[in-house]
C-alpha atoms as one frame of an Amber mdcrd trajectory, in Angstrom:
protein
 -36.538 136.174-127.232 -39.710 137.704-125.831 -37.877 141.012-125.481 -37.028
 140.979-129.188 -40.694 140.376-130.013 -41.749 143.204-127.699 -39.323 145.471
-129.516 -41.061 144.712-132.810 -44.534 145.463-131.441 -43.207 148.661-129.867
 -41.752 149.835-133.177 -45.081 149.179-134.874 -46.808 151.556-132.452 -44.353
 154.341-133.256 -45.431 157.212-135.500 -42.276 156.624-137.546 -42.726 154.016
-140.320 -40.768 150.804-139.878 -38.643 150.181-142.985 -37.717 146.495-143.279
 -35.351 144.875-145.802 -35.775 141.339-147.062 -33.018 138.830-146.333 -32.613
 135.208-147.319 -29.518 134.003-145.462 -27.571 134.560-142.264 -24.902 136.699
-143.919 -27.427 139.119-145.370 -29.145 139.308-141.997 -25.857 140.196-140.267
 -25.214 142.926-142.811 -28.728 144.342-142.359 -28.210 144.513-138.596 -24.727
 145.980-138.947 -25.927 148.897-141.083 -28.615 149.667-138.514 -31.942 148.074
-139.458 -34.137 147.379-136.439 -35.987 144.432-138.003 -35.887 142.281-141.123
 -38.025 140.005-143.257 -37.140 136.493-144.390 -38.291 136.443-147.996 -39.764
 133.294-149.507 -38.931 134.568-152.994 -35.274 134.903-152.008 -35.285 131.591
-150.152 -36.567 129.732-153.216 -34.111 131.511-155.496 -31.025 130.942-153.355
 -31.757 127.440-152.052 -32.984 125.963-155.327 -32.281 128.509-158.069 -36.025
 128.423-158.741 -38.810 131.060-158.818 -41.274 131.835-156.044 -43.755 129.361
-157.490 -44.633 127.016-154.668 -41.362 125.072-154.596 -40.371 125.675-150.986
 -42.203 124.125-148.055 -42.387 124.298-144.282 -39.076 122.477-143.739 -37.043
 124.887-145.871 -38.786 127.910-144.347 -38.177 126.814-140.748 -34.575 125.706
-141.356 -33.739 129.008-143.009 -35.457 130.968-140.237 -33.447 129.143-137.587
 -30.155 130.062-139.260 -31.148 133.681-139.819 -32.600 134.244-136.346 -29.498
 132.796-134.659 -27.253 135.182-136.567 -28.869 138.433-135.378 -30.346 140.052
-132.285 -33.177 141.989-133.938 -36.699 140.817-134.848 -37.099 138.606-137.917
 -40.525 138.283-139.554 -40.830 135.168-141.716 -42.656 134.828-145.012 -44.764
 131.737-144.341 -46.561 131.694-147.696 -49.949 129.974-147.250 -48.870 127.925
-144.237 -48.193 124.873-146.446 -51.455 123.073-145.815 -54.599 123.492-143.739
 -55.229 125.227-140.407 -53.434 122.475-138.496 -50.383 122.883-140.742 -50.385
 126.592-139.931 -50.660 125.840-136.201 -47.615 123.546-136.376 -45.647 126.019
-138.486 -46.178 128.888-136.045 -45.032 126.675-133.161 -41.866 125.751-135.048
 -41.056 129.284-136.201 -41.561 130.805-132.767 -39.301 128.098-131.323 -36.713
 128.863-134.026 -36.553 132.486-132.864 -38.843 134.243-135.318 -40.740 137.290
-134.092 -43.628 137.029-136.516 -44.996 135.746-139.805 -46.719 136.850-142.971
 -49.583 134.476-143.833 -51.329 134.773-147.199 -54.641 133.639-148.668 -53.464
 132.270-152.014 -54.404 128.864-153.360 -51.542 126.382-153.497 -49.233 126.263
-155.338 -48.719 129.900-154.511 -46.542 132.332-156.421 -44.989 135.733-155.921
 -47.735 138.281-155.365 -46.585 140.334-158.363 -46.753 137.384-160.795 -49.610
 136.365-163.072 -51.875 133.362-162.525 -52.483 133.438-158.780 -55.819 132.834
-157.079 -57.127 132.983-153.516 -58.985 130.637-151.197 -62.323 131.578-149.665
 -62.311 134.041-146.793 -63.743 131.299-144.584 -60.807 128.979-145.274 -58.292
 131.744-144.681 -59.973 132.761-141.420 -59.500 129.187-140.191 -55.768 129.415
-140.925 -55.400 132.860-139.400 -57.239 131.761-136.257 -54.969 128.729-135.954
 -51.903 130.964-136.224 -53.213 133.254-133.496 -53.998 130.310-131.210 -50.629
 128.637-131.823 -48.339 131.432-130.698 -46.945 131.127-127.188 -46.403 134.859
-126.854 -48.894 137.530-127.822 -45.876 139.580-128.849 -45.379 137.235-131.828
 -46.628 139.311-134.770 -49.072 137.863-137.296 -49.438 139.798-140.537 -52.485
 138.808-142.599 -51.850 139.141-146.325 -54.499 139.022-149.029 -53.802 138.601
-152.751 -57.452 139.188-153.683 -56.690 142.457-155.525 -55.505 140.545-158.595
 -58.500 138.260-159.048 -61.432 139.779-157.147 -60.681 143.492-157.212 -59.599
 146.117-154.719 -62.898 146.345-152.837 -62.848 142.608-152.080 -59.223 142.853
-150.967 -60.098 145.700-148.602 -63.019 143.749-147.164 -60.721 140.793-146.557
 -58.237 143.078-144.857 -60.946 144.395-142.535 -62.095 140.872-141.702 -58.545
 139.744-141.018 -58.064 142.580-138.564 -61.354 141.632-136.895 -60.176 138.015
-136.618 -57.109 139.192-134.717 -54.256 139.923-137.116 -51.674 142.364-135.773
 -51.196 143.969-139.184 -52.865 143.822-142.590 -51.204 143.491-145.975 -53.114
 144.045-149.226 -50.688 142.765-151.856 -49.977 144.435-155.195 -52.184 147.542
-155.414 -51.600 149.038-158.844 -51.652 152.794-158.245 -51.146 155.513-155.684
 -54.906 156.047-155.609 -55.448 152.392-154.707 -52.881 152.664-151.932 -54.564
 155.786-150.578 -57.896 153.956-150.542 -56.381 151.035-148.602 -54.893 153.428
-146.074 -58.164 155.294-145.672 -60.518 152.323-145.368 -58.604 149.798-143.260
 -58.130 150.826-139.645 -55.119 148.678-138.805 -51.334 148.698-139.022 -50.679
 148.334-142.766 -47.872 146.901-144.911 -46.630 148.478-148.143 -44.606 146.132
-150.351 -41.999 147.890-152.470 -40.594 145.646-155.227 -38.318 147.107-157.875
 -40.134 146.514-161.172 -43.241 145.175-159.401 -46.922 146.035-159.804 -47.027
 148.660-157.037 -45.498 152.127-157.620 -42.402 152.777-155.515 -42.846 155.583
-152.993 -40.775 156.977-150.149 -41.409 155.851-146.589 -42.532 159.383-145.708
 -45.183 159.397-148.448 -46.352 155.894-147.580 -46.578 156.789-143.908 -48.849
 159.730-144.722 -51.092 157.315-146.650 -51.420 155.179-143.519 -48.781 152.480
-143.998 -46.766 151.513-140.921 -44.460 148.795-142.297 -42.519 149.586-145.467
 -41.146 146.349-146.869 -38.327 146.075-149.420 -38.250 142.284-149.763 -36.099
 141.831-152.873 -33.670 144.768-152.956 -30.804 142.771-151.423 -31.419 139.784
-153.692 -31.549 141.918-156.834 -28.497 143.977-155.840 -26.440 140.889-155.031
 -27.476 139.275-158.310 -26.445 142.395-160.229 -23.055 142.537-158.499 -22.422
 138.813-158.985 -23.283 138.930-162.682 -20.989 141.903-163.233 -17.914 140.586
-161.449 -18.239 137.111-162.955 -18.644 138.568-166.440 -15.507 140.649-165.853
 -13.622 137.548-164.684 -14.801 135.606-167.716 -13.880 138.396-170.150 -10.513
 139.466-168.728  -9.305 136.670-166.473  -9.145 138.916-163.377 -11.295 141.139
-161.148  -8.984 144.122-160.639 -11.548 146.467-162.216 -13.806 145.872-159.212
 -11.162 146.175-156.497 -12.805 149.299-155.049 -16.308 147.807-155.257 -15.834
 144.739-153.075 -15.053 144.323-149.390 -11.556 143.013-148.717 -10.439 139.913
-146.824 -10.090 141.643-143.444 -13.349 143.573-143.754 -15.274 140.410-144.494
 -13.668 138.539-141.591 -14.710 141.364-139.267 -18.269 141.111-140.563 -18.500
 137.416-139.722 -16.885 138.133-136.315 -13.645 136.255-136.765 -11.942 138.240
-133.927 -14.603 136.991-131.487 -13.972 133.373-132.392 -10.194 133.806-132.244
 -10.624 135.102-128.705 -12.812 132.103-127.854 -10.254 129.766-129.358  -7.509
 131.211-127.139  -9.761 130.926-124.080 -10.332 127.203-124.534  -6.752 126.242
-125.341  -4.872 124.376-122.635
């Protein structure tokens, strides 16, 4: 597991930006690895939506986050960074959470400074805790990790309520405290993103959400602005939702799905994806 973590830190040092998709289950993680992604992000938004059918509004807790991480991490052999929201409590809660996630196979976390109950960073109505309180949590996360290769990304949502300058100052302080990367959530323009990239001397995260508050830009453009990690946390969730709605509407309207025959994987293709041949071979091995 330490080698997987080292791989993540090594990729972060590369001049090439690290593009990471968001996943929320083991199947999506296997697909992301199969198409060639070198790392992935367990999204809390997607976890809340798929486990409960509820928005990213503070409904999931540490237990759901750790359980989901364990399933996802076991299904792939590339680094998984876990959305840990606010850490679900105080500094001691964060300490315990990091221990559990590292044990579950995660290679890192995102830890944010919102007040609980938190909500998606691109939603209205959020607020942040004091920098002092967040520093306590961030310090606990740093102390809790067994391996220094375990990546801790410090996220601030202060842009929405305290302005960009405050968010940048928090980002600088979080780097000083010891965060491996800094994430200023939901800048509202290219100019704001350029300012973040210019003023914070740290590995930076750009969060690309379709329809979100931050303008979508290519990884090449974002890299030139100073962003090292390009996150697409909800693309898989939104695409799967679109496909599901369309095929179910077709089934409801016509009584069959033949219209979508060329737009779905077939029985054999799906079985290959979930490695059925490997388990058939194992089954034969253990038969008397």
